[in-house]
C-alpha positions in Angstrom: -10.3 -26.2 -16.2 -13.7 -24.8 -16.3 -15.3 -28.5 -17.0 -13.1 -30.0 -14.2 -14.2 -27.3 -11.8 -17.8 -28.0 -12.8 -17.5 -31.8 -12.2 -15.7 -31.3 -8.7 -18.5 -28.6 -7.7 -21.1 -31.2 -8.7 -19.5 -33.9 -6.8 -19.3 -31.8 -3.7 -22.7 -30.8 -4.0 -24.0 -34.3 -4.3 -21.8 -35.5 -1.4 -22.1 -32.4 1.1 -25.6 -30.9 0.0 -26.0 -27.1 -0.8 -25.2 -25.9 2.8 -22.0 -28.3 3.0 -20.9 -27.0 -0.4 -21.4 -23.3 0.4 -19.3 -24.0 3.7 -16.6 -25.6 1.6 -16.6 -22.6 -0.8 -16.4 -20.1 1.8 -13.9 -21.9 4.0 -11.7 -23.5 1.5 -12.7 -22.5 -2.0 -11.5 -19.5 -4.4 -13.6 -17.0 -2.4 -12.3 -18.0 1.0 -9.5 -16.7 3.2 -7.5 -19.7 2.5 -7.0 -18.8 -1.1 -3.7 -17.7 -2.5 -5.3 -15.5 -5.3 -8.9 -14.2 -5.1 -11.1 -14.7 -8.3 -11.7 -10.7 -8.2 -8.0 -10.1 -8.0 -6.8 -12.2 -10.9 -4.9 -10.7 -13.6 -6.8 -10.4 -16.6 -6.3 -13.3 -19.1 -4.2 -16.4 -18.5 -1.6 -16.5 -15.7 0.6 -19.0 -13.8 1.1 -19.4 -10.2 4.8 -20.0 -9.9 5.0 -20.6 -6.2 3.1 -20.5 -3.0 4.5 -19.7 0.4 2.8 -19.7 3.6 4.8 -17.6 6.2 4.0 -16.7 10.0 2.1 -13.5 8.8 0.5 -14.2 5.5 0.1 -16.5 2.3 2.1 -15.5 -0.6 1.4 -16.1 -4.1 4.1 -15.6 -6.9 2.3 -15.0 -10.3 3.7 -14.7 -13.8 1.3 -12.9 -16.1 2.4 -12.4 -19.7 6.0 -11.9 -18.4 5.0 -9.5 -15.6 5.5 -10.6 -12.0 2.4 -10.2 -9.6 2.8 -10.9 -5.8 -0.4 -11.6 -3.8 -0.8 -11.5 0.1 -3.7 -13.3 1.4 -5.4 -13.6 -1.9 -5.0 -9.9 -2.9 -2.6 -8.1 -5.2 0.4 -6.9 -3.1 2.5 -5.2 -5.7 3.4 -6.0 -9.6 5.8 -5.0 -12.3 3.3 -3.2 -14.2 3.1 0.4 -15.4 0.4 1.4 -13.0 2.9 0.3 -10.2 5.3 2.9 -11.5 2.6 5.7 -11.4 1.7 4.7 -7.9 5.2 4.7 -6.5 6.1 7.9 -8.3 3.0 9.6 -6.8 3.4 8.2 -3.2 7.0 9.0 -3.1 7.7 12.2 -4.9 5.1 14.3 -3.5 6.4 14.1 0.3 9.9 14.1 -1.1 9.2 17.5 -2.7 7.5 18.8 0.4 10.3 18.0 2.8 13.1 20.6 3.5 15.7 17.9 3.6 16.0 14.4 2.1 19.0 12.8 3.6 17.3 10.3 5.6 14.0 8.2 4.7 12.1 5.7 6.3 9.7 3.5 4.2 7.1 1.1 6.0 5.9 -1.5 4.0 8.4 -1.5 1.1 9.3 -5.0 0.7 9.1 -5.1 -3.1 11.6 -2.3 -3.5 9.8 0.0 -5.9 9.3 2.9 -3.4 12.8 2.6 -2.5 13.9 2.7 -6.0 12.1 6.1 -6.4 13.6 7.6 -3.1 17.1 6.5 -4.5 16.6 9.0 -7.3 17.6 12.0 -5.1 21.4 12.4 -5.0 21.2 13.9 -1.5 19.7 10.8 0.1 22.4 9.3 2.5 20.3 6.6 4.0 16.9 4.6 3.5 15.5 2.3 6.1 13.0 0.0 4.6 10.9 -1.9 7.0 8.6 -5.0 6.2 7.1 -7.4 8.4 7.9 -10.6 6.3 11.3 -11.5 5.3 9.9 -13.5 2.2 8.9 -10.3 0.7 12.3 -8.9 1.1 13.8 -12.0 -0.6 11.6 -11.5 -3.7 12.7 -7.8 -3.8 16.3 -8.9 -3.6 16.5 -12.1 -5.5 13.7 -12.5 -8.0 15.1 -11.7 -11.4 12.0 -10.0 -12.8 11.4 -7.8 -9.6 15.1 -6.9 -9.1 15.0 -5.6 -12.6 12.0 -3.6 -12.1 13.2 -2.1 -8.7 16.6 -1.7 -10.3 18.4 -3.5 -7.3 17.2 -0.9 -4.8 17.1 -3.1 -1.9 20.7 -4.1 -2.6 22.0 -0.5 -2.7 24.6 0.2 0.2 22.6 3.3 1.3 19.5 0.9 2.0 19.0 -0.9 5.4 16.2 -3.6 5.2 14.6 -4.3 8.5 12.2 -7.2 8.9 9.7 -5.8 11.7 6.3 -4.5 12.4 6.3 -1.1 11.5 4.5 0.2 14.6 6.9 -1.9 16.9 10.0 -0.6 15.0 9.2 2.9 15.6 8.4 2.3 19.3 11.6 0.7 19.8 13.6 3.4 18.1 14.6 7.0 18.8 15.8 7.9 15.4 14.5 10.7 13.3 14.0 11.0 9.4 13.5 13.7 7.0 10.8 11.7 5.1 8.6 8.9 6.2 6.5 6.7 3.9 3.8 4.3 4.8 2.2 2.1 2.2 0.4 -1.0 4.1 -2.9 -2.6 3.2 -6.1 -1.3 4.8 -7.4 -3.3 7.9 -9.7 -6.0 7.3 -11.5 -8.7 9.5 -8.6 -11.0 8.2 -6.0 -8.6 9.6 -7.7 -6.1 12.0 -4.3 -5.3 13.7 -3.4 -3.2 10.5 -5.6 -0.6 12.2 -2.4 0.2 14.4 -0.7 1.5 11.3 -3.5 4.2 10.8 -4.4 5.4 14.4 -3.9 8.7 15.9 -1.1 7.2 18.4 0.7 5.9 15.4 0.6 9.1 13.5 1.8 10.8 16.8 4.8 8.4 16.5 5.6 9.5 13.0 5.3 13.2 14.0 7.9 12.6 16.8 10.2 10.7 14.6 10.3 13.5 12.0 13.1 16.1 11.6 11.9 19.8 11.5 10.7 20.6 8.1 10.0 16.8 7.3 7.1 15.2 5.5 5.1 11.9 5.7 3.2 10.3 2.9 0.5 7.9 3.6 -1.1 5.4 0.9 -4.9 5.7 1.6 -6.3 2.8 -0.6 -9.0 3.2 -3.6 -10.7 6.3 -2.4 -13.1 6.2 -5.1 -14.3 2.9 -3.5 -14.5 4.2 0.0 -14.1 8.0 0.3 -15.0 7.9 3.9 -11.7 5.9 4.5 -9.7 8.7 2.8 -11.5 11.2 4.9 -10.8 9.4 8.1 -7.2 9.2 7.5 -7.0 13.0 6.9 -9.0 13.6 10.1 -6.8 11.2 12.1 -3.5 12.8 10.8 -4.8 16.3 11.9 -5.9 15.1 15.4 -2.2 13.9 15.6 -0.9 17.4 15.0 0.0 17.2 11.2 -1.1 19.6 8.5 -2.8 17.0 6.3 -2.8 17.8 2.5 -4.7 15.1 0.2 -3.5 14.1 -3.1 -4.6 11.4 -5.5 -3.9 9.3 -8.6 -6.7 9.4 -10.9 -7.3 5.9 -12.5 -10.9 6.4 -13.2 -10.4 6.2 -17.1 -8.3 3.1 -17.2 -9.7 1.1 -14.1 -12.6 2.8 -12.4 -10.3 3.5 -9.4 -8.7 6.7 -7.7 -6.2 6.2 -5.3 -5.9 8.5 -2.4 -2.7 9.6 -0.4 -2.3 12.1 2.2 1.0 14.4 2.9 1.5 15.1 6.4 3.9 18.2 7.4 4.4 19.9 10.6 3.6 23.3 9.1 1.6 24.8 6.3 2.9 24.2 2.5 1.9 25.7 -0.7 0.9 22.6 -2.9 1.3 24.9 -6.1 5.0 25.3 -5.1 5.9 21.6 -5.2 8.2 20.6 -7.9 9.7 17.2 -8.6 13.5 17.8 -8.9 14.4 14.4 -10.4 13.9 12.6 -13.7 10.5 10.8 -13.5 8.5 8.9 -16.1 5.1 9.8 -15.2 4.9 12.7 -12.6 5.5 15.5 -15.0 4.6 19.2 -13.9 1.3 19.1 -15.4 0.4 15.7 -13.8 1.7 16.8 -10.6 -0.9 19.8 -10.7 -3.5 17.2 -11.4 -2.4 14.9 -8.4 -2.6 17.8 -6.0 -5.9 19.1 -7.3 -8.8 17.4 -5.3 -12.0 17.1 -7.4 -15.2 18.0 -6.0 -16.4 14.6 -5.0 -13.5 14.5 -2.6 -14.6 17.6 -0.7 -16.1 17.7 2.7 -15.4 13.9 3.4 -16.9 12.5 6.5 -14.6 10.3 8.5 -14.1 9.5 12.0 -10.7 9.6 13.9 -9.1 6.1 14.1 -7.5 5.3 17.4 -5.9 2.2 18.9 -9.0 1.5 20.9 -11.7 1.7 18.0 -12.6 0.1 14.7 -13.3 3.3 12.4 -11.5 2.1 9.5 -12.5 -1.4 9.8 -16.0 -0.5 10.0 -15.8 1.6 6.7 -14.0 -1.4 4.9 -16.7 -3.9 6.1 -19.5 -1.6 4.6 -17.8 -1.0 1.3 -17.3 -4.8 0.9 -20.7 -5.6 1.7 -22.0 -3.1 -1.0 -19.7 -4.6 -3.6 
């Protein structure tokens, strides 16, 4: 494959010239927004692209890597059936579930793979979960793809779960329901999809606040905070501006992968993080690890971050800067 690629590259260079080749590479090559799997997002070692799907909202690649299923959106990993995905889901779900006074009703925005839904279903008191994703193809993976269904334990097929194909923001704007726990797990906004900023704005967080029952809790995924800590700080500042008590927590992957994933817990009143306990069986988030997750290290203190609104590009500018410095 390397030799073939070199031959093709040489031929293109001869025909197009250097400027033409660079245009081809940026526009259509593996580094372009047209790629289904970006080179810097590839699984380690050999992998096989099982299927490519272009939907109205994204380009999806289904990848097999040593028996694991990796699902890509617009070239970047969306979710996969790996152990670190379990750790991520446990952290995002069980901190806000533990902070909420009730857990009868749960809303998950960005849960098409079913892994966060799987974790929320561990609570016996859960009566209903509404899982919203913008792309029906992702739900089909979560409901029909054997490896993924085995990984999410059939969560999206559970009778307590309603799956809704919709934009999360529009769904809330057209709905007057209230939930005990709301979880938001969507990618950071980029120049390829700047409208994702609407799912991180102060206006959106006010919607979440208004759709939360008294004593409820919100959990927000905040991307790789070690990569762009200002992004993490901006989300906290924006949640506070929307009227939440914002409590940051994190998943320390630094030893394994050099990344530290940030999350933010939003409540309508103060909480005692030391008093939180996970009341269901978990594989990763034991009491000691829960204390680590809720303890924010010094390098996450006093983070600068502006407030994201529907009218500005605060988070997008942070992402742009971080990508330029890579």
